[in-house]
C-alpha positions in Angstrom: -22.7 3.3 -2.9 -21.8 5.2 -6.0 -18.3 5.0 -7.4 -17.2 7.8 -9.7 -14.3 7.4 -12.2 -11.6 10.1 -12.0 -11.3 11.8 -15.4 -8.1 13.6 -16.1 -5.4 13.6 -18.8 -3.2 11.0 -17.3 -6.1 8.8 -16.4 -7.6 9.1 -19.8 -4.3 8.0 -21.3 -4.5 4.9 -19.1 -8.2 4.3 -19.9 -7.6 4.6 -23.7 -5.8 1.3 -23.5 -8.0 -1.6 -24.5 -6.9 -3.6 -21.4 -5.4 -1.3 -18.7 -3.3 -3.3 -16.3 -4.2 -0.8 -13.5 -7.5 1.0 -13.0 -8.2 4.1 -10.9 -11.6 4.9 -9.6 -13.0 7.1 -6.9 -15.4 6.2 -4.0 -16.2 9.1 -1.7 -12.8 10.6 -0.7 -10.9 7.4 -1.5 -9.0 6.5 -4.6 -9.4 2.8 -5.5 -6.4 1.5 -7.4 -6.9 -2.0 -8.8 -4.4 -4.4 -10.3 -6.2 -5.5 -13.4 -4.4 -8.4 -15.0 -6.7 -11.2 -13.9 -5.3 -13.7 -16.5 -1.9 -13.6 -14.8 -3.2 -13.4 -11.3 -2.3 -9.7 -11.3 1.3 -10.5 -11.6 3.7 -7.6 -11.2 5.0 -7.4 -14.8 7.2 -4.5 -15.9 4.3 -2.8 -17.6 1.9 -3.3 -14.7 4.4 -1.8 -12.3 4.8 1.2 -14.6 1.1 1.8 -14.7 0.8 1.2 -10.9 3.4 3.9 -10.3 1.5 6.4 -12.4 -1.8 5.5 -10.8 -0.4 6.0 -7.3 1.1 9.3 -8.3 -2.1 10.5 -9.9 -4.2 9.6 -6.8 -1.7 11.1 -4.4 -1.8 14.4 -6.3 -5.6 14.4 -6.5 -6.8 17.1 -4.1 -10.1 15.4 -3.5 -8.5 12.2 -2.4 -7.5 11.6 1.2 -6.8 7.9 1.3 -5.6 5.3 -1.3 -6.9 1.7 -1.4 -4.9 -0.8 -3.4 -6.7 -4.0 -4.4 -6.7 -6.7 -7.1 -9.4 -7.9 -9.5 -10.4 -11.5 -10.0 -9.2 -14.4 -8.0 -6.5 -12.8 -6.0 -4.5 -9.7 -5.0 -1.2 -10.6 -6.8 0.9 -13.7 -7.3 4.1 -11.7 -7.6 6.3 -11.2 -10.7 5.3 -12.7 -14.0 7.6 -15.7 -14.3 6.7 -16.3 -17.9 7.9 -12.7 -18.6 11.1 -13.4 -16.6 11.8 -16.7 -18.5 11.3 -15.0 -21.9 13.7 -12.2 -21.0 16.8 -14.0 -19.6 19.2 -11.1 -19.6 20.6 -8.9 -16.9 19.3 -5.7 -18.6 15.7 -6.9 -18.3 16.2 -8.1 -14.8 17.5 -4.7 -13.7 14.7 -2.9 -15.5 12.0 -5.0 -13.9 13.4 -4.9 -10.4 14.0 -1.1 -10.6 10.4 -0.6 -11.6 9.4 -2.7 -8.6 11.7 -0.8 -6.3 10.3 2.5 -7.5 6.8 1.4 -6.5 7.8 0.0 -3.2 9.8 3.0 -2.2 7.1 5.3 -3.5 4.4 3.9 -1.2 5.8 5.0 2.2 6.8 8.3 0.6 3.3 9.2 -0.6 1.6 12.1 1.1 -1.6 10.0 1.8 -2.1 6.7 3.7 -2.3 3.6 1.5 -4.5 0.6 2.5 -4.1 -2.8 0.9 -7.4 -4.7 0.5 -6.3 -8.3 0.0 -8.1 -11.4 -1.2 -7.2 -14.7 -2.7 -3.4 -14.8 -2.6 -0.6 -12.4 -2.1 2.7 -14.2 -2.8 6.3 -13.2 -3.5 6.3 -9.6 -4.8 2.5 -9.5 -4.2 3.3 -10.1 -0.5 6.0 -7.5 -0.8 3.4 -5.0 -2.1 1.1 -5.7 0.9 4.0 -5.2 3.4 4.9 -1.9 1.7 1.4 -0.4 2.3 0.7 1.6 5.5 -2.3 -0.7 6.5 -3.5 -4.0 5.2 -6.7 -6.0 5.6 -7.6 -9.4 4.1 -10.5 -11.7 3.9 -10.6 -15.1 5.7 -9.7 -17.1 2.6 -6.5 -15.1 1.8 -3.1 -16.8 1.7 0.3 -15.2 1.9 3.8 -16.5 1.1 7.3 -15.7 0.0 7.8 -18.9 -1.9 10.7 -18.1 -4.1 13.0 -20.6 -2.2 10.8 -23.4 -3.6 11.8 -22.6 -7.2 15.5 -21.8 -6.5 14.9 -18.0 -6.4 15.1 -16.6 -2.9 12.7 -13.6 -2.3 15.6 -11.2 -1.9 13.6 -8.0 -2.8 10.3 -9.0 -1.1 12.1 -9.6 2.1 13.0 -5.9 2.4 9.5 -4.6 3.4 8.4 -8.0 4.9 11.4 -8.0 7.3 10.6 -4.4 8.2 6.9 -5.2 8.9 7.1 -8.5 10.9 9.7 -9.7 13.4 12.8 -11.5 12.4 11.9 -15.1 13.3 8.5 -14.9 11.5 10.2 -13.3 8.5 12.8 -16.0 8.2 10.2 -18.7 8.7 8.2 -17.4 5.7 11.4 -17.0 3.6 13.1 -20.3 4.4 10.0 -22.5 4.3 8.2 -20.8 1.4 4.9 -22.1 2.7 1.5 -20.4 2.4 0.1 -18.9 5.6 -3.5 -18.1 6.2 -4.9 -14.6 7.0 -5.2 -15.4 10.7 -1.5 -16.3 10.9 -0.6 -13.2 8.8 -2.4 -11.1 11.3 -0.6 -12.8 14.2 2.7 -12.1 12.4 1.8 -8.5 12.0 1.7 -8.6 8.2 -1.9 -7.4 8.1 -4.0 -5.4 10.5 -7.2 -7.5 10.5 -9.3 -10.2 8.9 -12.9 -10.1 7.7 -15.4 -12.2 5.8 -15.1 -11.9 2.0 -18.5 -10.3 1.6 -17.7 -7.5 4.1 -14.0 -6.9 3.4 -14.4 -3.8 1.1 -16.9 -2.1 3.4 -14.7 -2.7 6.4 -11.8 -1.2 4.5 -13.9 1.7 3.6 -14.9 2.2 7.3 -11.2 2.5 8.2 -10.7 4.8 5.2 -13.6 7.1 6.3 -12.1 7.4 9.8 -8.8 8.4 8.3 -10.5 10.8 5.9 -12.0 12.7 8.9 -8.6 13.7 10.1 -6.5 16.7 8.9 -4.8 15.9 5.6 -1.9 18.2 6.6 -1.4 16.3 9.9 -1.7 12.9 8.2 0.9 13.8 5.7 3.3 15.2 8.3 2.7 12.2 10.7 3.3 9.6 7.9 6.6 11.3 7.0 7.7 11.4 10.6 6.8 7.8 11.2 8.9 6.4 8.3 11.9 8.8 8.7 12.4 8.0 12.4 12.4 4.2 11.9 16.1 4.1 10.9 17.3 6.6 13.5 18.8 5.7 16.9 16.7 6.5 19.9 18.2 9.9 20.8 18.2 11.0 17.1 14.6 9.9 16.7 13.5 11.9 19.8 15.4 15.0 18.5 13.7 14.7 15.1 10.3 13.9 16.6 10.5 16.9 19.0 11.2 19.3 16.1 8.3 17.8 14.2 6.0 18.1 17.2 6.9 21.8 17.6 6.2 22.3 13.9 2.9 20.6 14.2 1.9 22.6 17.3 2.4 25.8 15.3 0.1 24.5 12.5 -3.4 26.0 12.0 -4.9 22.5 12.2 -3.4 21.8 15.6 -4.7 25.0 17.0 -8.1 24.3 15.4 -8.1 20.7 16.7 -7.2 21.6 20.3 -9.8 24.4 20.4 -12.5 22.1 19.0 -11.7 19.4 21.6 -11.8 21.9 24.5 -15.0 23.4 23.2 -16.6 20.0 22.4 -17.2 20.7 18.8 -16.2 19.2 15.4 -13.0 20.6 14.0 -13.0 22.5 10.7 -9.6 21.5 9.2 -7.7 24.1 7.2 -5.2 21.6 5.8 -2.3 23.8 7.1 
């Protein structure tokens, strides 16, 4: 299956680097964003996080992209923050800059207009596990391991626990955080950290199958639905229903809702207007 490289000004600036820490490619209507620092197990260094933010922004603004897939090159998805970088910069100013870069990426993911799928292999630990939890969907191969192991080195996973605790239930979250042990992909699925598990040789194609299904939906409706989903999570029940009711009415008045209903009733394929 052909993969085309997106060529534009921002992407060219990224590609001009001899060793880009994040790459951006296009497969069908899907933007593939790859963490590309294999030597450090795709650790989330300050510079990688900055490049990742720009790649996510670029893909989200690309009119021909309907879904984003986030993956890692080499042996694993991401081992978390670069501890060597942390050790070499033992000052509060650097700590704040690094963690703010990470926070910007993690907050950006649920606020993107388009769905983001994590395609995970090898390991996803600490901030790498955080990145998986922050994506809308996540799929892993059978050999993948996950952990929030900071407690083992005297550094509790304070920031990774934010999306992890919002993705899986409290007891499972605390078990991961307090023990710091690796869990396998089957257990991660049971916890609700990922959606499904596949063989390593079929993982990417399975992720693309999911992406293609999503691509067949109205981009306008997907954008609106994702926004509704995340905004209502922190509301009380009555407030959530009030908000969702207004969103449903707004959606019912949209051209794509009218087109979709008519297509369903007349047993034809919808022609989305993205409005």
